[in-house]
Backbone as CSV, one residue per row, in Angstrom:
resi,resn,N_x,N_y,N_z,CA_x,CA_y,CA_z,C_x,C_y,C_z
1,MET,-62.351,-24.815,131.109,-62.302,-23.713,130.215,-61.167,-22.778,130.568
2,SER,-60.745,-22.017,129.630,-59.674,-21.065,129.876,-60.248,-19.671,130.071
3,THR,-59.506,-18.926,130.818,-59.964,-17.574,131.128,-58.978,-16.572,130.530
4,ILE,-59.477,-15.565,129.919,-58.652,-14.485,129.377,-58.933,-13.245,130.198
5,SER,-57.865,-12.629,130.691,-58.055,-11.385,131.439,-57.372,-10.256,130.686
6,LEU,-58.024,-9.164,130.579,-57.477,-7.985,129.913,-57.284,-6.880,130.938
7,ASN,-56.140,-6.233,130.863,-55.891,-5.088,131.741,-56.596,-3.872,131.162
8,ALA,-56.914,-2.975,132.002,-57.611,-1.766,131.563,-56.580,-0.715,131.168
9,THR,-55.823,-0.949,130.097,-54.867,0.035,129.594,-55.261,0.385,128.180
10,SER,-54.907,1.553,127.809,-55.270,1.982,126.461,-54.342,1.329,125.440
11,PRO,-54.804,1.148,124.212,-53.949,0.556,123.179,-52.706,1.395,122.899
12,GLN,-52.794,2.719,123.036,-51.646,3.597,122.785,-50.542,3.338,123.802
13,THR,-50.883,3.054,125.046,-49.903,2.760,126.084,-49.183,1.457,125.774
14,LEU,-49.919,0.464,125.295,-49.296,-0.809,124.933,-48.321,-0.651,123.778
15,ILE,-48.648,0.190,122.813,-47.766,0.406,121.661,-46.518,1.157,122.092
16,ASN,-46.659,2.169,122.931,-45.522,3.001,123.312,-44.571,2.325,124.281
17,GLN,-44.953,1.258,124.925,-44.064,0.599,125.875,-42.837,0.004,125.191
18,GLY,-42.936,-0.372,123.954,-41.789,-0.942,123.244,-40.831,0.100,122.712
19,PHE,-41.198,1.375,122.769,-40.372,2.412,122.180,-39.926,3.442,123.204
20,GLN,-39.547,2.981,124.368,-39.070,3.911,125.380,-37.706,4.435,124.955
21,THR,-37.458,5.710,125.163,-36.179,6.302,124.766,-35.058,5.913,125.711
22,ASN,-35.357,5.660,126.932,-34.342,5.299,127.914,-34.877,4.127,128.742
23,PRO,-34.765,2.898,128.232,-35.393,1.765,128.905,-34.800,1.437,130.270
24,SER,-33.542,1.819,130.525,-32.936,1.469,131.807,-33.385,2.393,132.922
25,GLY,-33.960,3.508,132.566,-34.392,4.448,133.588,-33.275,5.352,134.073
26,LEU,-32.076,5.240,133.506,-30.928,6.063,133.894,-30.978,7.358,133.098
27,HIS,-30.959,8.470,133.758,-31.002,9.769,133.094,-29.661,10.457,133.285
28,LEU,-29.009,10.833,132.176,-27.731,11.525,132.246,-27.961,13.023,132.321
29,THR,-27.157,13.676,133.118,-27.205,15.130,133.179,-26.459,15.689,131.981
30,ARG,-26.494,16.976,131.828,-25.770,17.613,130.722,-24.275,17.326,130.841
31,ARG,-23.767,17.352,132.049,-22.352,17.067,132.287,-22.019,15.621,131.916
32,GLY,-22.925,14.697,132.236,-22.717,13.293,131.901,-22.737,13.055,130.397
33,ARG,-23.656,13.726,129.700,-23.708,13.594,128.245,-22.445,14.159,127.604
34,LEU,-21.944,15.277,128.136,-20.705,15.868,127.627,-19.526,14.930,127.864
35,ALA,-19.457,14.327,129.046,-18.372,13.387,129.344,-18.436,12.176,128.420
36,ARG,-19.653,11.667,128.179,-19.811,10.521,127.275,-19.368,10.889,125.864
37,THR,-19.755,12.077,125.397,-19.385,12.514,124.052,-17.874,12.663,123.923
38,LEU,-17.235,13.277,124.912,-15.778,13.448,124.869,-15.052,12.110,124.919
39,LEU,-15.580,11.169,125.660,-14.976,9.846,125.731,-15.044,9.154,124.366
40,VAL,-16.183,9.227,123.729,-16.337,8.599,122.414,-15.445,9.278,121.386
41,LEU,-15.371,10.602,121.413,-14.510,11.317,120.466,-13.036,10.999,120.689
42,SER,-12.608,10.920,121.953,-11.205,10.609,122.217,-10.861,9.191,121.769
43,LEU,-11.779,8.260,121.959,-11.534,6.897,121.465,-11.456,6.875,119.943
44,ALA,-12.284,7.674,119.286,-12.242,7.744,117.827,-10.912,8.309,117.345
45,VAL,-10.397,9.318,118.028,-9.101,9.904,117.653,-7.983,8.895,117.851
46,VAL,-8.006,8.171,118.954,-6.970,7.164,119.216,-7.010,6.068,118.156
47,LEU,-8.199,5.598,117.823,-8.310,4.558,116.795,-7.857,5.070,115.425
48,ALA,-8.237,6.288,115.085,-7.830,6.847,113.794,-6.313,7.000,113.710
49,SER,-5.690,7.447,114.790,-4.231,7.596,114.761,-3.542,6.234,114.714
50,ALA,-4.118,5.239,115.383,-3.525,3.893,115.334,-3.601,3.328,113.918
51,PHE,-4.732,3.522,113.257,-4.847,3.055,111.877,-3.933,3.856,110.955
52,GLY,-3.774,5.140,111.230,-2.886,5.968,110.425,-1.437,5.537,110.538
53,LEU,-1.019,5.206,111.743,0.349,4.735,111.930,0.551,3.379,111.278
54,LYS,-0.454,2.534,111.373,-0.360,1.201,110.777,-0.308,1.294,109.255
55,ALA,-1.012,2.260,108.692,-1.030,2.403,107.240,0.345,2.788,106.703
56,GLY,1.098,3.553,107.464,2.420,3.971,107.017,3.527,3.056,107.489
57,ALA,3.185,1.941,108.096,4.204,1.072,108.679,5.071,0.397,107.632
58,GLY,4.564,0.211,106.420,5.326,-0.486,105.398,6.348,0.394,104.693
59,THR,6.264,1.694,104.868,7.198,2.578,104.189,8.439,2.750,105.045
60,ALA,9.542,2.703,104.405,10.805,2.889,105.117,11.588,3.999,104.430
61,ASP,11.969,4.983,105.195,12.801,6.043,104.643,14.227,5.515,104.542
62,GLN,14.741,5.616,103.357,16.104,5.149,103.166,17.042,6.327,103.355
63,ILE,17.893,6.192,104.309,18.857,7.238,104.595,20.172,6.814,103.974
64,GLY,20.639,7.636,103.070,21.883,7.324,102.391,23.085,7.721,103.228
65,ALA,24.225,7.467,102.676,25.460,7.845,103.351,25.546,9.370,103.408
66,PRO,26.207,9.906,104.417,26.336,11.355,104.503,27.060,11.897,103.275
67,THR,26.568,13.000,102.777,27.151,13.610,101.587,28.130,14.690,102.013
68,THR,29.268,14.727,101.357,30.233,15.790,101.607,30.085,16.832,100.513
69,PHE,30.372,18.053,100.871,30.203,19.167,99.953,31.503,19.943,99.829
70,ILE,31.646,20.595,98.700,32.687,21.606,98.561,31.972,22.923,98.303
71,GLU,32.598,23.994,98.686,32.004,25.301,98.449,32.782,25.984,97.333
72,VAL,32.037,26.429,96.335,32.640,27.051,95.161,32.098,28.464,95.040
73,THR,32.992,29.414,94.740,32.566,30.778,94.464,32.403,30.924,92.957
74,VAL,31.240,31.377,92.544,30.926,31.481,91.114,31.758,32.596,90.500
75,ALA,32.465,32.274,89.418,33.269,33.248,88.679,32.390,33.884,87.599
76,PRO,32.790,35.044,87.084,32.007,35.660,86.006,31.925,34.712,84.799
77,GLY,30.736,34.523,84.266,30.533,33.650,83.109,30.207,32.207,83.477
78,ASP,30.305,31.850,84.739,29.973,30.482,85.152,28.462,30.278,85.191
79,THR,28.055,29.068,84.875,26.655,28.658,84.992,26.615,27.376,85.818
80,LEU,25.424,26.975,86.193,25.308,25.708,86.903,25.802,24.560,86.037
81,TRP,25.494,24.646,84.755,25.914,23.586,83.829,27.433,23.509,83.746
82,SER,28.095,24.653,83.614,29.564,24.633,83.484,30.225,24.132,84.769
83,LEU,29.657,24.495,85.912,30.201,23.986,87.179,29.994,22.473,87.285
84,ALA,28.826,22.006,86.862,28.536,20.572,86.938,29.416,19.786,85.970
85,VAL,29.682,20.320,84.797,30.546,19.627,83.829,31.941,19.457,84.414
86,ARG,32.446,20.499,85.087,33.784,20.419,85.674,33.868,19.407,86.810
87,LEU,32.764,19.261,87.566,32.815,18.434,88.767,32.114,17.091,88.639
88,ALA,31.540,16.778,87.491,30.768,15.545,87.343,31.655,14.306,87.251
89,ASP,32.872,14.429,86.816,33.805,13.305,86.668,33.207,12.174,85.841
90,GLY,32.637,12.534,84.702,32.092,11.517,83.809,30.704,11.036,84.194
91,GLY,30.136,11.573,85.247,28.784,11.181,85.664,27.729,11.972,84.921
92,ASP,26.499,11.808,85.327,25.381,12.492,84.699,25.379,13.963,85.115
93,VAL,25.590,14.837,84.131,25.686,16.272,84.401,24.312,16.825,84.809
94,ARG,23.253,16.358,84.145,21.908,16.862,84.461,21.530,16.567,85.913
95,ALA,21.854,15.385,86.392,21.544,15.026,87.775,22.323,15.913,88.747
96,LEU,23.575,16.215,88.412,24.382,17.067,89.285,23.848,18.497,89.292
97,VAL,23.390,18.994,88.147,22.795,20.336,88.101,21.550,20.379,88.995
98,ASP,20.707,19.364,88.887,19.509,19.310,89.735,19.877,19.236,91.207
99,GLU,20.904,18.473,91.522,21.329,18.319,92.916,21.901,19.629,93.459
100,ILE,22.680,20.332,92.658,23.237,21.624,93.087,22.107,22.613,93.352
101,ALA,21.132,22.660,92.441,19.996,23.578,92.619,19.196,23.219,93.861
102,SER,19.020,21.930,94.122,18.257,21.484,95.288,18.991,21.792,96.581
103,VAL,20.280,21.499,96.636,21.069,21.707,97.857,21.145,23.185,98.210
104,ASN,21.239,24.043,97.203,21.389,25.478,97.434,20.056,26.224,97.402
105,SER,18.951,25.501,97.272,17.601,26.090,97.244,17.480,27.178,96.191
106,LEU,17.942,26.858,94.998,17.866,27.815,93.894,16.535,27.674,93.177
107,ALA,15.851,28.805,92.959,14.567,28.781,92.260,14.774,28.665,90.750
108,SER,15.890,29.161,90.263,16.187,29.066,88.832,17.655,28.679,88.662
109,ALA,18.043,28.466,87.424,19.415,28.041,87.147,20.377,29.221,87.059
110,GLU,19.885,30.419,87.260,20.751,31.599,87.164,21.567,31.765,88.440
111,VAL,22.858,32.026,88.261,23.750,32.291,89.390,24.479,33.600,89.127
112,GLN,24.892,34.253,90.188,25.587,35.531,90.074,27.065,35.341,90.384
113,ALA,27.904,36.151,89.742,29.336,36.110,90.030,29.550,36.486,91.494
114,GLY,30.392,35.716,92.186,30.677,35.954,93.595,29.766,35.152,94.530
115,GLN,28.735,34.552,93.969,27.828,33.742,94.792,28.533,32.463,95.210
116,LYS,28.308,32.035,96.451,28.928,30.796,96.938,27.905,29.675,96.846
117,LEU,28.326,28.561,96.244,27.464,27.395,96.073,28.066,26.182,96.738
118,ARG,27.224,25.390,97.352,27.649,24.100,97.896,27.421,23.061,96.812
119,ILE,28.432,22.293,96.515,28.324,21.266,95.487,28.640,19.908,96.132
120,PRO,27.699,18.974,96.003,27.911,17.648,96.605,28.970,16.858,95.828
121,LEU,29.819,16.171,96.580,30.824,15.323,95.950,30.272,13.899,95.912
122,ARG,30.595,13.212,94.847,30.109,11.829,94.698,31.214,10.851,94.901
């Protein structure tokens, strides 16, 4: 015949044995928990930056040839358009007006007599 032996433990103890919060018995101090948290956060930052760099790896900034400029003093009655027409040499005047405004950081197309403008040569 077979024998069955039962330990004298309560059913609640048997249920709770599978749900121990720290099964290894290792208890971390507050300093240890802080060190663990900082380690995990630093690894997360490193991984995020690595993925961020990898995501931008396919883009290439195209650096054009160096642009030369001439400096022009605006005469009374001159506009950006009139300056661009004189210096466009048959090219697109609108593009040159935009380029002049961009190079000189102009908020509007208005220029004052005596103002000095840098104009890119093509």
